[in-house]
C-alpha positions in Angstrom: -79.4 -82.5 -51.3 -78.4 -78.9 -50.1 -74.7 -78.2 -50.3 -72.4 -75.8 -48.5 -70.4 -74.2 -51.5 -66.8 -73.2 -51.4 -66.6 -70.1 -53.6 -63.7 -70.7 -56.4 -60.5 -68.9 -55.5 -61.1 -66.2 -58.2 -64.3 -65.3 -56.2 -62.2 -64.2 -53.5 -61.1 -61.1 -55.3 -63.0 -58.2 -53.8 -63.8 -56.7 -57.2 -65.1 -59.9 -58.6 -67.1 -60.8 -55.3 -68.7 -57.4 -55.3 -70.5 -57.9 -58.6 -72.4 -60.9 -56.9 -73.0 -59.0 -53.5 -73.5 -55.4 -54.3 -77.2 -55.6 -54.9 -78.0 -57.9 -52.1 -76.0 -56.0 -49.6 -77.6 -52.5 -50.6 -81.0 -54.0 -49.6 -80.1 -56.1 -46.7 -77.7 -53.9 -44.6 -80.1 -50.9 -44.0 -82.7 -53.4 -42.4 -80.2 -54.4 -39.8 -80.5 -53.1 -36.4 -76.6 -52.4 -36.2 -76.6 -50.5 -39.4 -75.7 -46.7 -38.7 -77.1 -45.3 -41.7 -80.9 -45.7 -41.1 -83.1 -43.9 -43.4 -80.2 -43.2 -45.9 -79.7 -45.1 -49.2 -76.3 -46.9 -49.8 -74.8 -45.3 -52.7 -71.3 -46.8 -52.5 -70.3 -50.2 -51.5 -66.7 -51.6 -51.4 -65.2 -54.7 -50.1 -62.1 -54.0 -48.0 -61.0 -57.4 -47.2 -62.3 -61.1 -48.0 -61.1 -64.1 -46.1 -62.6 -67.7 -46.3 -62.9 -68.9 -42.8 -63.9 -72.2 -43.8 -65.7 -73.7 -46.9 -68.9 -71.8 -47.6 -68.2 -69.1 -45.2 -66.6 -65.7 -46.0 -65.5 -63.0 -43.7 -65.9 -59.7 -45.0 -65.0 -56.0 -44.2 -67.5 -53.8 -46.0 -67.3 -50.1 -46.6 -70.6 -48.1 -47.2 -71.4 -44.5 -48.2 -74.8 -42.7 -48.5 -76.4 -40.5 -50.8 -76.4 -37.0 -48.9 -73.3 -37.9 -46.8 -71.2 -39.4 -49.6 -68.5 -36.6 -49.0 -68.1 -37.9 -45.5 -65.9 -40.9 -44.4 -67.8 -44.3 -44.9 -68.7 -46.7 -42.4 -67.1 -50.0 -42.2 -68.9 -53.1 -41.2 -67.9 -56.7 -40.4 -70.0 -59.5 -42.0 -69.8 -63.6 -42.1 -71.5 -64.5 -45.0 -72.4 -68.4 -45.9 -72.9 -69.5 -49.4 -75.1 -72.5 -50.4 -76.7 -73.8 -53.5 -80.0 -73.8 -51.6 -81.1 -73.0 -47.9 -82.5 -75.3 -45.4 -85.8 -74.1 -43.9 -84.0 -73.8 -40.5 -82.1 -71.0 -41.9 -84.7 -69.1 -44.0 -84.6 -66.3 -41.3 -80.8 -65.8 -42.1 -81.3 -65.5 -45.8 -80.0 -62.4 -47.5 -80.7 -63.4 -51.2 -79.6 -65.5 -54.2 -77.0 -63.8 -56.4 -77.9 -63.2 -60.0 -74.4 -62.4 -61.3 -70.7 -62.7 -60.7 -68.7 -65.7 -59.2 -71.6 -66.5 -56.9 -74.5 -66.5 -59.4 -77.1 -69.0 -58.7 -76.0 -69.3 -55.0 -77.9 -68.3 -51.8 -76.1 -66.1 -49.7 -77.1 -65.8 -45.9 -75.9 -64.5 -42.5 -73.5 -67.2 -41.2 -73.6 -66.0 -37.6 -77.0 -67.4 -37.4 -75.7 -70.7 -38.5 -74.8 -73.2 -35.6 -71.9 -74.7 -37.8 -70.2 -71.3 -38.7 -70.7 -70.2 -35.0 -68.9 -73.6 -33.7 -66.0 -73.0 -36.2 -65.7 -69.4 -35.0 -65.3 -70.4 -31.4 -62.7 -73.3 -32.7 -60.5 -70.4 -34.4 -60.6 -68.7 -30.9 -59.8 -71.9 -28.7 -56.7 -72.5 -31.1 -54.9 -69.1 -31.8 -53.6 -68.4 -35.2 -54.2 -66.3 -38.5 -56.5 -66.5 -41.4 -55.4 -64.0 -44.2 -55.4 -60.6 -42.3 -57.3 -62.1 -39.5 -55.6 -63.0 -36.1 -57.2 -65.1 -33.4 -55.8 -64.8 -29.9 -56.7 -65.8 -26.3 -55.7 -65.6 -22.8 -53.1 -68.4 -22.3 -54.0 -68.9 -18.7 -57.7 -70.1 -19.8 -58.7 -73.1 -21.5 -61.8 -73.0 -23.7 -63.7 -76.4 -23.7 -65.4 -78.1 -26.9 -68.7 -78.9 -27.5 -70.4 -75.8 -26.3 -73.7 -75.3 -28.1 -73.8 -71.7 -29.8 -77.1 -69.5 -29.8 -77.4 -66.0 -31.3 -79.0 -63.6 -28.9 -82.3 -62.0 -30.1 -81.5 -58.5 -28.6 -79.5 -57.1 -31.5 -77.8 -53.8 -31.0 -74.9 -52.2 -32.5 -73.2 -55.5 -32.4 -74.2 -59.3 -32.4 -73.6 -61.7 -29.7 -73.2 -65.5 -29.5 -73.7 -67.3 -26.4 -71.8 -70.7 -26.0 -73.3 -73.2 -23.6 -74.1 -70.6 -21.1 -70.3 -70.5 -20.5 -69.0 -67.6 -22.8 -70.4 -64.8 -24.9 -68.6 -63.6 -28.0 -69.5 -60.1 -29.1 -68.9 -59.5 -32.8 -68.5 -55.9 -33.5 -70.4 -55.0 -36.7 -69.4 -51.6 -37.1 -65.5 -51.6 -37.1 -63.3 -48.6 -36.5 -59.3 -48.6 -36.5 -57.7 -49.1 -33.2 -58.2 -51.4 -30.2 -61.8 -51.4 -29.3 -62.2 -50.2 -25.5 -64.5 -53.2 -24.9 -61.3 -55.3 -25.1 -58.9 -52.8 -23.9 -60.8 -51.8 -20.7 -61.9 -55.0 -19.4 -58.5 -56.7 -19.9 -56.8 -53.8 -18.0 -59.4 -54.2 -15.2 -58.7 -57.9 -14.9 -54.9 -56.9 -14.5 -56.1 -54.7 -11.5 -57.9 -57.6 -9.9 -61.4 -55.7 -10.5 -64.0 -58.5 -10.3 -66.7 -56.3 -11.3 -66.2 -56.8 -15.1 -66.0 -60.2 -16.8 -62.4 -60.4 -18.1 -61.6 -61.3 -21.9 -60.9 -64.8 -22.5 -60.2 -64.5 -26.4 -60.4 -62.0 -29.1 -59.9 -61.6 -32.7 -58.6 -58.6 -34.9 -57.6 -57.7 -38.4 -54.6 -56.0 -39.8 -56.2 -54.9 -43.0 -57.0 -52.2 -44.1 -56.0 -51.0 -40.7 -55.6 -52.8 -37.3 -59.0 -53.2 -35.7 -60.7 -55.2 -32.9 -63.3 -57.6 -34.6 -64.6 -59.5 -31.5 -64.3 -60.3 -27.8 -65.1 -63.6 -25.9 -65.8 -63.3 -22.2 -67.5 -65.3 -19.5 -71.2 -65.5 -19.6 -73.4 -64.9 -16.6 -76.5 -67.1 -17.3 -78.5 -66.1 -14.2 -78.0 -62.3 -14.4 -80.5 -59.8 -14.9 -80.0 -56.3 -16.3 -80.5 -53.4 -13.9 -83.3 -52.0 -16.3 -85.4 -55.0 -15.8 -84.9 -55.0 -12.1 -85.7 -51.5 -11.6 -89.0 -51.8 -13.7 -89.8 -54.9 -11.6 -89.5 -52.7 -8.4 -91.8 -50.1 -10.0 -94.4 -52.5 -11.0 -94.3 -54.1 -7.6 -94.6 -50.8 -5.9 -91.4 -51.4 -4.0 -88.0 -49.6 -3.4 -84.7 -49.8 -5.3 -82.7 -48.1 -2.8 -80.8 -51.2 -1.6 -80.0 -52.1 -5.2 -78.9 -48.6 -6.1 -76.5 -48.3 -3.2 -74.8 -51.5 -4.3 -74.7 -50.6 -7.6 -73.0 -47.1 -6.7 -70.4 -49.0 -4.9 -69.9 -51.1 -7.8 -69.4 -48.3 -10.2 -66.9 -46.6 -7.7 -64.9 -49.8 -7.7 -64.8 -49.8 -11.3 -63.8 -46.1 -11.5 -61.0 -46.5 -8.8 -59.6 -49.5 -10.8 -59.7 -47.5 -14.1 -57.8 -44.7 -12.4 -55.2 -47.2 -11.5 -54.9 -49.0 -14.7 -54.7 -45.9 -17.0 -52.9 -42.6 -17.2 -54.7 -39.9 -15.6 -55.4 -36.5 -17.5 -55.4 -33.0 -16.1 -57.6 -31.8 -13.5 -61.4 -31.0 -14.8 -60.8 -27.4 -14.5 -58.1 -27.5 -17.3 -60.8 -28.6 -19.9 -64.0 -27.1 -18.5 -64.2 -24.2 -20.9 -63.6 -26.4 -23.9 -66.4 -29.2 -22.4 -68.9 -26.4 -21.8 -68.5 -25.1 -25.4 -69.3 -28.5 -26.8 -72.2 -28.9 -24.5 -73.5 -25.4 -25.6 -72.8 -26.5 -29.2 -75.0 -29.7 -28.8 -77.7 -27.8 -27.2 -78.0 -25.1 -29.9 -78.1 -27.8 -32.5 -81.0 -29.6 -30.7 -83.0 -26.7 -29.9 -83.1 -25.8 -33.6 -84.1 -29.5 -34.5 -86.6 -29.7 -31.5 -88.6 -26.5 -30.8 -90.0 -27.9 -27.7 -86.6 -27.4 -25.9 -86.5 -23.5 -27.1 -88.2 -22.2 -23.9 -85.7 -24.0 -21.5 -82.5 -23.0 -23.6 -81.4 -20.1 -21.3 -81.8 -22.0 -18.2 -79.9 -25.0 -19.6 -77.2 -22.8 -20.8 -76.7 -21.5 -17.3 -75.7 -25.1 -16.3 -72.9 -25.0 -19.0 -71.7 -21.5 -18.1 -71.2 -22.7 -14.5 -69.3 -25.4 -16.0 -67.1 -23.2 -18.1 -65.5 -21.5 -14.9 -65.4 -24.5 -12.8 -62.0 -25.9 -11.4 -62.6 -29.0 -9.3 -58.9 -30.0 -9.2 -59.9 -33.6 -9.8 -58.0 -35.4 -12.6 -59.9 -36.8 -15.5 -59.5 -40.6 -16.1 -60.8 -43.6 -18.3 -64.6 -44.1 -17.7 -67.3 -46.4 -19.0 -68.8 -43.6 -21.2 -72.2 -44.9 -21.8 -73.2 -46.1 -18.4 -76.9 -46.7 -17.7 -79.3 -49.6 -16.1 -79.0 -51.5 -19.2 -75.2 -51.7 -19.0 -75.2 -53.5 -15.8 -76.1 -56.9 -14.5 -77.0 -58.2 -11.1 -75.9 -62.0 -10.6 -76.8 -63.2 -7.1 -75.9 -60.5 -4.6 -73.2 -58.8 -6.9 -73.5 -56.0 -9.7 -71.3 -56.4 -12.9 -70.5 -53.7 -15.4 -70.4 -54.6 -19.2 -70.1 -52.9 -22.5 -67.2 -50.7 -22.3 -67.5 -49.9 -26.1 -68.8 -46.4 -25.3 -71.1 -44.9 -27.9 -70.2 -46.7 -31.1 -71.1 -43.6 -33.4 -68.2 -41.7 -31.9 -64.5 -42.5 -32.9 -62.5 -44.9 -30.9 -60.1 -42.1 -30.1 -62.6 -39.9 -28.7 -64.0 -42.8 -26.7 -60.5 -43.6 -25.0 -60.2 -40.0 -24.1 -60.0 -39.5 -20.2 -63.3 -37.8 -19.0 -64.7 -37.0 -15.5 -66.1 -39.9 -13.8 -69.1 -37.7 -13.1 -70.2 -38.3 -16.6 -70.8 -42.0 -15.8 -72.6 -41.0 -12.6 -74.9 -38.6 -14.5 -75.9 -41.4 -17.1 -77.0 -43.6 -14.4 -78.8 -40.8 -12.5 -80.6 -40.2 -15.8 -81.5 -43.8 -16.0 -83.4 -44.0 -12.7 -85.4 -41.0 -14.0 -86.1 -42.8 -17.3 -87.2 -45.9 -15.3 -89.6 -44.0 -13.0 -91.1 -42.0 -15.9 -91.6 -45.2 -18.2 -94.8 -46.1 -16.3 -97.7 -44.6 -14.8 -98.4 -43.5 -11.9 -95.0 -41.8 -12.2 -93.1 -42.1 -8.9 -90.7 -39.3 -8.7 -89.8 -40.2 -5.1 -88.7 -43.6 -6.3 -86.3 -41.9 -8.6 -85.1 -39.5 -6.1 -84.6 -42.1 -3.5 -82.7 -44.5 -5.9 -80.4 -41.6 -7.0 -79.5 -40.6 -3.6 -78.8 -44.2 -2.7 -76.7 -44.6 -5.7 -74.7 -41.6 -4.9 -74.3 -42.7 -1.3 -73.1 -46.0 -2.4 -70.5 -44.5 -4.8 -69.3 -42.2 -2.0 -68.8 -44.9 0.4 -66.4 -46.8 -2.1 -64.7 -43.7 -3.9 -64.2 -41.4 -0.7 -65.7 -38.6 -2.6 -69.4 -37.8 -3.3 -70.3 -36.6 -6.8 -73.2 -34.5 -5.2 -70.4 -32.3 -3.5 -69.8 -31.2 -7.1 -73.3 -30.0 -8.1 -72.3 -27.7 -10.9 -70.3 -30.6 -12.6 -73.1 -33.0 -12.1 -76.0 -30.6 -13.3 -73.8 -30.1 -16.5 -73.4 -33.7 -17.3 -76.9 -34.6 -16.6 -78.1 -31.8 -18.6 -76.1 -32.7 -21.6 -77.4 -36.0 -21.4 -81.0 -35.0 -21.2 -80.5 -32.8 -24.4 -79.3 -36.1 -26.1 -82.4 -37.8 -25.0 -84.6 -35.2 -26.2 -83.1 -35.4 -29.7 -83.2 -39.1 -29.7 -86.9 -39.2 -28.6 -88.1 -36.4 -31.0 -86.4 -38.4 -33.9 -87.4 -42.0 -33.1 -90.2 -42.0 -30.4 -92.1 -38.7 -30.3 -94.6 -40.1 -27.9 -91.5 -40.5 -25.3 -90.5 -37.0 -25.5 -92.1 -35.7 -22.3 -89.8 -38.1 -20.5 -86.5 -36.3 -20.9 -88.6 -33.0 -21.2 -89.6 -33.3 -17.7 -85.7 -33.6 -16.6 -85.2 -30.7 -18.9 -87.7 -28.5 -17.0 -86.2 -29.5 -13.8 -82.4 -28.9 -14.7 -83.4 -25.4 -16.4 -85.2 -24.6 -13.1 -88.2 -23.7 -15.0 -92.1 -24.5 -14.7 -93.1 -28.2 -15.3 -92.6 -29.4 -18.9 -95.6 -29.2 -21.3 -98.0 -32.3 -20.4 -98.2 -35.1 -22.8 -99.6 -38.6 -23.1 -96.1 -40.1 -22.5 -95.6 -43.6 -22.3 -98.1 -45.7 -20.3 -96.1 -49.1 -20.0 -92.4 -49.9 -19.8 -90.6 -50.9 -23.0 -87.2 -52.9 -23.3 -84.6 -50.5 -22.1 -82.5 -51.4 -25.1 -84.9 -49.7 -27.4 -84.8 -46.4 -25.4 -82.5 -43.4 -26.0 -80.1 -44.8 -23.4 -79.8 -48.3 -25.1 -76.8 -47.4 -27.1 
């Protein structure tokens, strides 16, 4: 009979437990979709905290370093590990390995987030707030979370893991953990207090106080019948239809979120006060990318012109909190309404940077690039579909925000150019066949001749695997 094993108290010592787990995790971690150190060997591993959530389930915060980057700050990951004497066939896919030494010697270690029992008990912790070692579980006192919700782990693993409970709630477990309050908790909570209904409000969350205060997970209402914007856009293209009505309403939704964010958080100084610094950062990214991707070199002068125009720009419009990584994969359509999700921003960037006020035009530019990506993702390419969708989106935004981002062409061009440069680097590194997609935008933004031809993608792929997937 297979048994869940409760590790002996002595095995909770990080130093002792590491003797059992180090070899297993060095192999398993780099294979995970959410692991940031792709292609680099884990050279150092440390357990920052160990908490037994229930018998046979350990909550860990693990620090890793990599060979060439051993001098850089390490990454911190959140793991829920199950321990058994043997693993039933239904959990074979969750297996990490069998420990050969240390306090867990002879026992099988697995990813407990893929085990319904552990997922159930994690929700129970959120239903009844309290503490477990350095972990604190909290919830909105005005919301009652029902019992008996069947959990399932979503297949689309990104930089986090998500559990859906009975089609009622979704729990995002942050895999890569950074100190501070995560924007994916902070921003939706603030928007809910503003009465903004475009973003599902947090219901419960948990955090740690060791080694530093950090958000570990957020529970929000789940929209079971919702479809993401990327899927809807590809369906429109496949059917030969238009997307202008949907894009217009999406623009309105984006503006409503921006207006609520401006009311919820302190505004920063007008864009012109930081234009020179922003342009310098964009130029630096352009220089670095052109050194890595030679195909970009013929366009550098034209692209730099966009950043030079930004450097002397003074719009007088204050900066504010924004989404930070907005694209068609970050919005959901449920019924007739658009919802905006995933306010975490770019997980690779420090939380302090992600919380910094920026121009809302950055979000607009991200969405405009997303329309281009959709149009370029299949043949025949439909540039007019993208142009009409982009115009409709901006028109919808202007109707709700009372200002049109197209009225600030220098700022919009600079942000869109910066985004396209990022996409070029991503595609060159991860999907060379897709490089013609952002290169087409590079040619347009640089006001040059058409980009060099290439085979490019011939059929749509999941948006979350693209350069914009985050």
